[in-house]
N, CA, C and O atoms as CSV, one atom per row, in Angstrom:
chain,resi,resn,atom,element,x,y,z
A,1,MET,N,N,109.363,101.715,126.582
A,1,MET,CA,C,109.612,101.704,125.174
A,1,MET,C,C,108.246,101.713,124.574
A,1,MET,O,O,107.411,100.887,124.946
A,2,ARG,N,N,107.960,102.666,123.602
A,2,ARG,CA,C,106.575,102.631,122.953
A,2,ARG,C,C,106.424,101.660,121.925
A,2,ARG,O,O,107.378,101.224,121.280
A,3,THR,N,N,105.203,101.301,121.757
A,3,THR,CA,C,104.841,100.146,120.906
A,3,THR,C,C,104.854,100.843,119.398
A,3,THR,O,O,104.748,102.034,119.105
A,4,THR,N,N,105.018,99.698,118.560
A,4,THR,CA,C,104.885,100.103,117.044
A,4,THR,C,C,103.778,100.997,116.842
A,4,THR,O,O,103.879,102.120,116.348
A,5,GLU,N,N,102.698,100.447,117.249
A,5,GLU,CA,C,101.449,101.170,116.842
A,5,GLU,C,C,101.476,102.713,117.426
A,5,GLU,O,O,101.080,103.653,116.736
A,6,ASP,N,N,101.902,102.855,118.554
A,6,ASP,CA,C,102.096,104.242,119.138
A,6,ASP,C,C,102.977,104.983,118.345
A,6,ASP,O,O,102.736,106.167,118.110
A,7,ILE,N,N,103.979,104.418,117.903
A,7,ILE,CA,C,105.111,105.149,116.907
A,7,ILE,C,C,104.333,105.485,115.679
A,7,ILE,O,O,104.395,106.657,115.309
A,8,VAL,N,N,103.596,104.631,114.972
A,8,VAL,CA,C,102.849,104.926,113.744
A,8,VAL,C,C,101.874,106.008,113.976
A,8,VAL,O,O,101.741,106.950,113.195
A,9,GLU,N,N,101.172,105.854,115.092
A,9,GLU,CA,C,100.116,107.047,115.490
A,9,GLU,C,C,100.974,108.388,115.608
A,9,GLU,O,O,100.560,109.428,115.095
A,10,ALA,N,N,102.068,108.334,116.234
A,10,ALA,CA,C,102.901,109.660,116.432
A,10,ALA,C,C,103.259,110.208,115.093
A,10,ALA,O,O,103.130,111.403,114.825
A,11,LEU,N,N,103.737,109.267,114.208
A,11,LEU,CA,C,104.267,109.760,112.996
A,11,LEU,C,C,103.082,110.135,112.127
A,11,LEU,O,O,103.340,111.012,111.302
A,12,ARG,N,N,101.789,109.650,112.127
A,12,ARG,CA,C,100.707,110.155,111.392
A,12,ARG,C,C,100.430,111.434,111.996
A,12,ARG,O,O,100.006,112.332,111.268
A,13,ALA,N,N,100.593,111.623,113.108
A,13,ALA,CA,C,100.024,112.984,113.850
A,13,ALA,C,C,101.059,114.041,113.464
A,13,ALA,O,O,100.691,115.205,113.300
A,14,ALA,N,N,102.393,113.669,113.308
A,14,ALA,CA,C,103.319,114.759,112.986
A,14,ALA,C,C,103.253,115.006,111.437
A,14,ALA,O,O,103.400,116.148,111.004
A,15,LEU,N,N,103.028,113.920,110.587
A,15,LEU,CA,C,102.785,114.321,109.153
A,15,LEU,C,C,101.517,115.147,108.951
A,15,LEU,O,O,101.492,116.070,108.136
A,16,LYS,N,N,100.449,114.805,109.711
A,16,LYS,CA,C,99.188,115.583,109.530
A,16,LYS,C,C,99.472,117.057,110.052
A,16,LYS,O,O,98.889,117.998,109.513
A,17,GLY,N,N,100.326,117.256,111.054
A,17,GLY,CA,C,100.626,118.555,111.637
A,17,GLY,C,C,101.222,119.542,110.461
A,17,GLY,O,O,101.063,120.763,110.484
A,18,VAL,N,N,101.929,118.833,109.431
A,18,VAL,CA,C,102.519,119.673,108.302
A,18,VAL,C,C,101.725,119.341,107.005
A,18,VAL,O,O,102.293,119.468,105.920
A,19,GLY,N,N,100.421,118.916,107.076
A,19,GLY,CA,C,99.697,118.830,105.925
A,19,GLY,C,C,99.932,117.602,105.234
A,19,GLY,O,O,99.472,117.611,104.092
A,20,VAL,N,N,100.555,116.459,105.604
A,20,VAL,CA,C,100.863,115.384,104.747
A,20,VAL,C,C,100.089,114.178,105.413
A,20,VAL,O,O,100.175,113.894,106.608
A,21,VAL,N,N,99.311,113.496,104.469
A,21,VAL,CA,C,98.597,112.239,104.800
A,21,VAL,C,C,98.981,111.099,104.007
A,21,VAL,O,O,98.726,111.058,102.803
A,22,LEU,N,N,99.581,110.173,104.613
A,22,LEU,CA,C,99.894,108.917,103.971
A,22,LEU,C,C,98.693,107.778,104.310
A,22,LEU,O,O,98.631,107.202,105.396
A,23,PRO,N,N,97.855,107.577,103.323
A,23,PRO,CA,C,96.627,106.952,103.728
A,23,PRO,C,C,96.965,105.316,104.014
A,23,PRO,O,O,96.162,104.643,104.659
A,24,SER,N,N,98.099,104.786,103.534
A,24,SER,CA,C,98.368,103.336,103.866
A,24,SER,C,C,99.426,103.167,105.034
A,24,SER,O,O,99.947,102.081,105.286
A,25,LEU,N,N,99.676,104.251,105.673
A,25,LEU,CA,C,100.582,104.348,106.769
A,25,LEU,C,C,100.117,103.254,108.007
A,25,LEU,O,O,99.070,103.369,108.646
A,26,ARG,N,N,101.010,102.296,108.179
A,26,ARG,CA,C,100.493,101.305,109.154
A,26,ARG,C,C,101.768,100.266,109.668
A,26,ARG,O,O,102.890,100.331,109.165
A,27,VAL,N,N,101.497,99.558,110.466
A,27,VAL,CA,C,102.449,98.650,111.006
A,27,VAL,C,C,102.439,97.486,110.051
A,27,VAL,O,O,101.391,96.924,109.732
A,28,ASP,N,N,103.768,97.091,109.546
A,28,ASP,CA,C,103.762,95.982,108.397
A,28,ASP,C,C,103.067,94.712,109.281
A,28,ASP,O,O,103.366,94.451,110.446
A,29,PRO,N,N,102.185,94.065,108.554
A,29,PRO,CA,C,101.625,92.919,109.084
A,29,PRO,C,C,102.423,91.606,109.330
A,29,PRO,O,O,102.084,90.751,110.147
A,30,VAL,N,N,103.387,91.550,108.630
A,30,VAL,CA,C,104.434,90.366,108.617
A,30,VAL,C,C,105.158,90.470,109.853
A,30,VAL,O,O,105.134,89.641,110.763
A,31,THR,N,N,105.820,91.573,109.823
A,31,THR,CA,C,106.935,91.714,110.905
A,31,THR,C,C,106.024,92.170,112.364
A,31,THR,O,O,106.485,91.857,113.462
A,32,GLY,N,N,104.973,92.777,112.278
A,32,GLY,CA,C,104.132,93.052,113.350
A,32,GLY,C,C,103.585,91.825,114.115
A,32,GLY,O,O,103.333,91.842,115.320
A,33,ALA,N,N,103.425,90.755,113.297
A,33,ALA,CA,C,102.885,89.500,113.883
A,33,ALA,C,C,103.979,88.546,114.158
A,33,ALA,O,O,103.695,87.393,114.485
A,34,SER,N,N,105.155,88.917,114.055
A,34,SER,CA,C,106.300,87.908,114.135
A,34,SER,C,C,106.874,88.172,115.557
A,34,SER,O,O,106.390,88.985,116.345
A,35,ASP,N,N,107.899,87.436,115.780
A,35,ASP,CA,C,108.753,87.646,117.156
A,35,ASP,C,C,109.644,88.696,116.915
A,35,ASP,O,O,110.381,88.923,117.875
A,36,GLU,N,N,109.817,89.442,115.891
A,36,GLU,CA,C,110.764,90.483,115.472
A,36,GLU,C,C,110.596,91.511,116.456
A,36,GLU,O,O,109.488,92.038,116.554
A,37,PRO,N,N,111.690,91.927,117.318
A,37,PRO,CA,C,111.455,93.075,118.302
A,37,PRO,C,C,111.082,94.388,117.714
A,37,PRO,O,O,110.449,95.227,118.355
A,38,PHE,N,N,111.488,94.563,116.460
A,38,PHE,CA,C,111.231,95.857,115.942
A,38,PHE,C,C,110.431,95.768,114.495
A,38,PHE,O,O,111.021,95.759,113.415
A,39,ALA,N,N,109.119,95.711,114.633
A,39,ALA,CA,C,108.336,95.703,113.535
A,39,ALA,C,C,108.638,96.729,112.676
A,39,ALA,O,O,109.121,97.772,113.116
A,40,LEU,N,N,108.369,96.537,111.259
A,40,LEU,CA,C,108.704,97.566,110.207
A,40,LEU,C,C,107.386,98.537,110.157
A,40,LEU,O,O,106.280,98.135,110.519
A,41,VAL,N,N,107.588,99.648,109.748
A,41,VAL,CA,C,106.506,100.581,109.530
A,41,VAL,C,C,106.300,100.688,107.991
A,41,VAL,O,O,107.218,101.016,107.240
A,42,ASP,N,N,105.041,100.393,107.562
A,42,ASP,CA,C,104.831,100.430,106.155
A,42,ASP,C,C,104.344,101.908,105.881
A,42,ASP,O,O,103.288,102.346,106.338
A,43,LEU,N,N,105.099,102.539,105.196
A,43,LEU,CA,C,104.601,103.945,104.755
A,43,LEU,C,C,103.710,103.933,103.679
A,43,LEU,O,O,103.129,104.971,103.361
A,44,GLY,N,N,103.532,102.875,103.077
A,44,GLY,CA,C,102.481,102.827,101.938
A,44,GLY,C,C,102.684,103.580,100.726
A,44,GLY,O,O,103.776,104.020,100.367
A,45,ARG,N,N,101.637,103.707,100.134
A,45,ARG,CA,C,101.470,104.553,98.841
A,45,ARG,C,C,101.006,105.830,98.954
A,45,ARG,O,O,100.233,106.059,99.884
A,46,CYS,N,N,101.370,106.897,98.058
A,46,CYS,CA,C,100.571,108.137,98.117
A,46,CYS,C,C,100.621,108.555,96.632
A,46,CYS,O,O,101.440,108.120,95.823
A,47,ASN,N,N,99.718,109.388,96.389
A,47,ASN,CA,C,99.730,110.148,95.035
A,47,ASN,C,C,100.859,111.031,94.896
A,47,ASN,O,O,101.490,111.406,95.884
A,48,VAL,N,N,101.142,111.377,93.742
A,48,VAL,CA,C,102.419,112.223,93.402
A,48,VAL,C,C,102.390,113.711,94.135
A,48,VAL,O,O,103.413,114.270,94.530
A,49,ARG,N,N,101.101,114.242,94.248
A,49,ARG,CA,C,101.009,115.546,95.022
A,49,ARG,C,C,101.472,115.493,96.394
A,49,ARG,O,O,102.100,116.424,96.899
A,50,THR,N,N,101.137,114.281,97.093
A,50,THR,CA,C,101.495,114.134,98.403
A,50,THR,C,C,102.932,113.963,98.558
A,50,THR,O,O,103.598,114.526,99.427
A,51,ALA,N,N,103.400,113.127,97.639
A,51,ALA,CA,C,104.964,112.846,97.555
A,51,ALA,C,C,105.835,114.170,97.301
A,51,ALA,O,O,106.957,114.349,97.776
A,52,GLU,N,N,105.085,115.145,96.409
A,52,GLU,CA,C,105.854,116.306,96.163
A,52,GLU,C,C,105.797,117.251,97.433
A,52,GLU,O,O,106.755,117.945,97.775
A,53,HIS,N,N,104.518,117.213,98.137
A,53,HIS,CA,C,104.397,118.029,99.426
A,53,HIS,C,C,105.485,117.672,100.418
A,53,HIS,O,O,106.205,118.505,100.967
A,54,LEU,N,N,105.548,116.293,100.609
A,54,LEU,CA,C,106.487,115.723,101.614
A,54,LEU,C,C,107.884,116.040,101.157
A,54,LEU,O,O,108.713,116.377,102.003
A,55,THR,N,N,108.213,115.958,99.881
A,55,THR,CA,C,109.493,116.403,99.509
A,55,THR,C,C,109.907,117.769,99.804
A,55,THR,O,O,111.042,117.969,100.237
A,56,ASP,N,N,109.030,118.798,99.597
A,56,ASP,CA,C,109.019,120.146,100.014
A,56,ASP,C,C,109.339,120.436,101.428
A,56,ASP,O,O,110.183,121.240,101.823
A,57,ILE,N,N,108.520,119.644,102.186
A,57,ILE,CA,C,108.512,119.853,103.691
A,57,ILE,C,C,109.965,119.362,104.106
A,57,ILE,O,O,110.671,120.094,104.799
A,58,LEU,N,N,110.378,118.197,103.706
A,58,LEU,CA,C,111.615,117.591,104.000
A,58,LEU,C,C,112.810,118.627,103.702
A,58,LEU,O,O,113.687,118.852,104.537
A,59,ARG,N,N,112.770,119.186,102.541
A,59,ARG,CA,C,113.719,120.111,102.009
A,59,ARG,C,C,113.822,121.339,102.893
A,59,ARG,O,O,114.886,121.956,102.953
A,60,MET,N,N,112.810,121.694,103.544
A,60,MET,CA,C,112.714,122.762,104.457
A,60,MET,C,C,113.518,122.679,105.747
A,60,MET,O,O,114.027,123.639,106.324
A,61,VAL,N,N,113.565,121.351,106.136
A,61,VAL,CA,C,114.257,121.102,107.494
A,61,VAL,C,C,115.792,121.322,107.130
A,61,VAL,O,O,116.401,120.800,106.196
A,62,PRO,N,N,116.255,122.175,108.038
A,62,PRO,CA,C,117.644,122.374,107.936
A,62,PRO,C,C,118.645,121.161,108.258
A,62,PRO,O,O,118.552,120.419,109.236
A,63,SER,N,N,119.502,121.108,107.372
A,63,SER,CA,C,120.378,119.953,107.343
A,63,SER,C,C,121.802,120.532,107.598
A,63,SER,O,O,122.366,121.353,106.874
A,64,ASN,N,N,122.334,119.932,108.831
A,64,ASN,CA,C,123.673,120.558,109.386
A,64,ASN,C,C,124.383,119.384,109.904
A,64,ASN,O,O,123.902,118.259,110.038
A,65,ASP,N,N,125.638,119.779,110.196
A,65,ASP,CA,C,126.571,118.695,110.612
A,65,ASP,C,C,126.046,117.948,111.892
A,65,ASP,O,O,126.102,116.726,112.032
A,66,ALA,N,N,125.472,118.927,112.909
A,66,ALA,CA,C,125.120,118.437,114.173
A,66,ALA,C,C,123.863,117.406,114.003
A,66,ALA,O,O,123.809,116.335,114.608
A,67,LEU,N,N,122.968,117.820,113.195
A,67,LEU,CA,C,121.728,116.983,112.981
A,67,LEU,C,C,122.100,115.582,112.301
A,67,LEU,O,O,121.660,114.504,112.702
A,68,LEU,N,N,122.974,115.744,111.211
A,68,LEU,CA,C,123.469,114.317,110.609
A,68,LEU,C,C,124.296,113.523,111.618
A,68,LEU,O,O,124.123,112.306,111.681
A,69,ALA,N,N,125.277,114.192,112.496
A,69,ALA,CA,C,125.870,113.418,113.617
A,69,ALA,C,C,124.857,112.729,114.492
A,69,ALA,O,O,125.015,111.554,114.822
A,70,ARG,N,N,123.864,113.411,114.858
A,70,ARG,CA,C,122.814,112.925,115.876
A,70,ARG,C,C,122.047,111.784,115.210
A,70,ARG,O,O,121.822,110.778,115.882
A,71,VAL,N,N,121.641,111.855,113.983
A,71,VAL,CA,C,120.941,110.790,113.310
A,71,VAL,C,C,121.864,109.574,113.201
A,71,VAL,O,O,121.451,108.445,113.465
A,72,ARG,N,N,123.079,109.811,112.821
A,72,ARG,CA,C,124.067,108.669,112.756
A,72,ARG,C,C,124.286,107.964,114.292
A,72,ARG,O,O,124.347,106.740,114.416
A,73,THR,N,N,124.377,108.739,115.248
A,73,THR,CA,C,124.413,108.386,116.511
A,73,THR,C,C,123.035,107.348,117.031
A,73,THR,O,O,123.106,106.325,117.712
A,74,MET,N,N,121.987,107.908,116.540
A,74,MET,CA,C,120.718,107.137,116.904
A,74,MET,C,C,120.687,105.913,116.090
A,74,MET,O,O,120.228,104.885,116.587
A,75,ASN,N,N,121.107,105.927,114.956
A,75,ASN,CA,C,121.079,104.631,113.989
A,75,ASN,C,C,122.066,103.699,114.572
A,75,ASN,O,O,121.749,102.510,114.529
A,76,ARG,N,N,123.224,104.009,115.119
A,76,ARG,CA,C,124.168,103.087,115.586
A,76,ARG,C,C,123.744,102.526,116.842
A,76,ARG,O,O,124.170,101.430,117.206
A,77,GLU,N,N,122.853,103.270,117.602
A,77,GLU,CA,C,122.254,102.843,118.829
A,77,GLU,C,C,121.172,101.836,118.643
A,77,GLU,O,O,121.063,100.912,119.450
A,78,ARG,N,N,120.421,101.950,117.698
A,78,ARG,CA,C,119.486,101.132,117.452
A,78,ARG,C,C,119.877,99.869,116.839
A,78,ARG,O,O,119.240,98.826,116.985
A,79,GLU,N,N,121.019,99.996,116.098
A,79,GLU,CA,C,121.633,98.623,115.578
A,79,GLU,C,C,122.172,97.788,116.634
A,79,GLU,O,O,122.102,96.559,116.600
A,80,ARG,N,N,122.786,98.544,117.707
A,80,ARG,CA,C,123.316,97.885,118.819
A,80,ARG,C,C,122.284,97.162,119.635
A,80,ARG,O,O,122.545,96.109,120.219
A,81,LEU,N,N,121.170,97.713,119.665
A,81,LEU,CA,C,119.970,97.144,120.586
A,81,LEU,C,C,119.381,95.913,119.817
A,81,LEU,O,O,118.641,95.144,120.432
A,82,ARG,N,N,119.658,95.708,118.587
A,82,ARG,CA,C,119.196,94.527,117.908
A,82,ARG,C,C,119.787,93.391,118.244
A,82,ARG,O,O,119.447,92.336,117.708
């Protein structure tokens, strides 16, 4: 299993790949320092242009029943692991 830091860096790289920079992206310091097995990722704050750009990119991702079903399955699996 990857560390939370690894996941944050992978997210940072993926966002950068589509031209989005979230300057405050980080591991949440409270949950990251606790015994919580799944620390939270703090997406932080961004300016309105970055938020608009991220919105535009997310709208370009095709949303279909198969994708939604896969996301629901992954969410259920993560909940089960908690």
